[in-house]
N, C-alpha and C positions, 0 to 999 in steps of 0.2 A: 290644657298643658299640665303634664304630670308634676306633682310636687317635687321640688328640688331640681327640676330640669331647667337648664339654661338654654333659652331659645332666643338668640339675638335677632332672628328674622321676624319674630312676632310683632315687633314694634313698627314694622313697615306695612302691616296689613291694613287694607282699606275697610272701614266699617261705616255702614249707613246710620247716620244719626237721626235724620228726619226723613222718613219715606214720603214720597209724593203719591199718596193714594195707592192704587193697585197697578200703577204704571211700571213698576220695577225700577223706577228711578228714585233718587233721593239726594239729600245733602249728606255727603260723606265727611269724614274727619279731615280729609285733604281739602275739600271745598270750604269747610268751616275755617280752617287755618289760613287759607288764602283770603277769605273775607276778613278775618281778624287782622291779617297783615295790611290789607288796604285800609282798614279802620285805624290801625296804629299809625300808619304813615300819614293819613289825612289829618288825624288829630294832632300829630307832631307839627306838621307844616302849618295848619290853620292856627293852632295855639301859639306857635313860634312867631307867626307874622301878625297876630291879632293886635297886640299892643307893643310895637317895636320901641325899644328904649335905647338911649345912648349907652347905658350900662346894662347889657342884656342879662336876663335871668337864665336859669339852666336850660329851660326848654328852648328859648330863643337862641342861646349859644349852640345847642345841639343842632337845631335846624340850620343855622347859618354855617356851621362847620360842614355839615353834609352838603349843603348847596355849594359852598366855595370849593370843597374837595373835588366834587364831580365837575364843576365848571372849569377848574384848573386842569383836570385830566383831559377833558374834551378839547380845550383850547390848545394845550401843549401837544396833543396828538393829531388833531385834525385842522388846527389853525382857526382863524377867525370865521372862515366860511362854515366850518363844522359846528359852530355854536347854534345853528338853526335846529340841530338835532339834540340839543341839550335836554329838552323835556323828555324825549324818548330814553336817552341814556340815564338820566337821573331816575326816571321811573323804574327802569330795569335794575339799577344799582340798589335802590331802596327796597324794591320788592324782594330781590334775592337775599339781601342782607337781613331784612326783618324775618323772612321765612326761615333762614338759617338759625337766627337767634331764637325764634319761637320754638324751634325743634329741640333746643337745649333746656327749655323749661321742664320742671317735673310734670310728667303726664303729657308733655308736648308731642307733636307729630311733625316729623321732618318732611315737608312737602318736596323739597329739592332732592330727596333720596329716591324719587321716582323718575325714571328715565323719560316717561311720557311728558312730564311737566317741563323738565329741562330741555327736552327736544323741541317742544312747542315754543319756548322762549328763544331758543337758538334759531328756530325757523323764522320767527318774527324778525330777528336781526338780519338773516340772510336774504329774506324776501325784500326787506327795506333796502339793503345794499344793492340788490339787483335792480330794483325799481329806480332808486336814485341814480345809479350808474347809467342806465339807459336814458332816463329823462334828462339828465344834465349833459351827457356826452354822446348820446345816440349810439351809433355803431362803434364810435371811438372807445366805448367802454371795453370792447373786445381787446384793446391794446393791453389790458391787464393780463391776458393769457399769452401775449407775445412781447416780452420786454425788449426795449430798444437796446441796440448794441450787440445782439446775439447773432453769430454767424449763421448764414442762411442754411447751411447743411445740417445744423443741429436744431434749427428752429422748430421743425415738426415734433421732435422729441420733447423739447422744452415746453411746447404748447400743450402736449398731452399731459405732461407732468403738472403744469399749472392748472389745467382744467380739472384733473383728478383731485389736486390739492384744494381747489375752490369748492368742489362738490363735497369734500370731506369736512369742510369747516363746520357745518351744523352738527355733524356727528361728534367731532372732537370737542366742540364747545359744550355740547350737552353731556357727553361722557365724562369730561373733566369735573364738572360740578357734581354730577350724580355720583360718580365713583368716590370722590373725596368725602362727600357728606355721608354716604352709606358706610364706607370703611371706618370712618371715625366713630360713628354711632355703634357699629358692631363691636369694635374694640372696647368702647366704653361700657356697653352692655355686658360683655364677657367678664371684664374685671369686676364690675359691680355685682355680677352673679357669683363670682368667686368669693367675694366678701361675705355675702349672705350665706352661701353654702358652708364656708369654713366657720363662720361665727356660730352656726347652728350645731357644731360638733362639740361644743363645750369650751372649757377654759383654754385648752391647748389650741383649739381651732380659732379662738379669738386672737391669740398671739400670732397664729399663722395668717390671719386675715389682715394684719397691719400692712404688709407689703402691697397686696392687691388694692387696699384702700388708698394708700399713698399714690399708687399708679393711677387709680381711678380719678383722684382729685387732680393730679397733674394732667391727665387726658382731658378732663373737663375744661381746665384753663386753656389747654391747647386747642380744644374745639371752638372756643370763643374766638381765638385768633384765626383759626381756619375759616370760621364763618365769615369774618371780614375779608380775609385774603381771597377766598373764592368769589365773593361778590366783586372785589376789585379786579380780579383776573377776568371775570366775565365782562366787566365794564371796559377795561383797557383793550381787550380783544375786539369788542364791539366798535370802539373808537378806531382801531387800526383798520377794521374792515370797512368802516364808513370812509376813512381816508382813501382807501383804495378806490371806492366808488367816486369820490370827488376828484381824485388825481390818478387815474389809471395809467399804467406804463411808467410812472415816476419811480 
């Protein structure tokens, strides 16, 4: 990359960190950060539950807050019956959240800015929904595409719309997370680049860099909020889709 050139896309490039011999395969920065996320989540939950106290320490409080937050979300959205899917929903929430946060660290890599990763996560959700729907309801799951109370003469149109909407769920679920994380990091990279470029122009450039610096700091704070919101949106939509599988046609 040429000196002074601002390239906001460079931060999303995949790089092989550990090649696996001459196979052409290897551990990429994306894979490394996913492993790091699993490690952080495991450490948090194991350490938080290791010595539970009446007056919890910070790690235990953080683990309990995450547990209770997701548990209340699942219960309020899917009911008591949906709590059987708590491990899946909790794992998805923590995985997406930690990946989002790791991407905000200096030198970090935002795994959720890659559509293939978010699409695979969304596919896990949709395949689970379909499997649960047919296992629990049999062919009755198809009532999801034919809501009750619809006049017979518009039912074919409504059914087609519902089927297309259902098939679009993994696309919309993955695109929402991917687009928000990528857009935020591009904006942050651009303003950070403006700061460096202007500051290199001398005393007047330093004064001119104040506004981009303020915006970059504000965007960084906003990105931490977006990291949580996007994990929550992914989680709540997962719960809504699971509720459809448990109670089709309702």
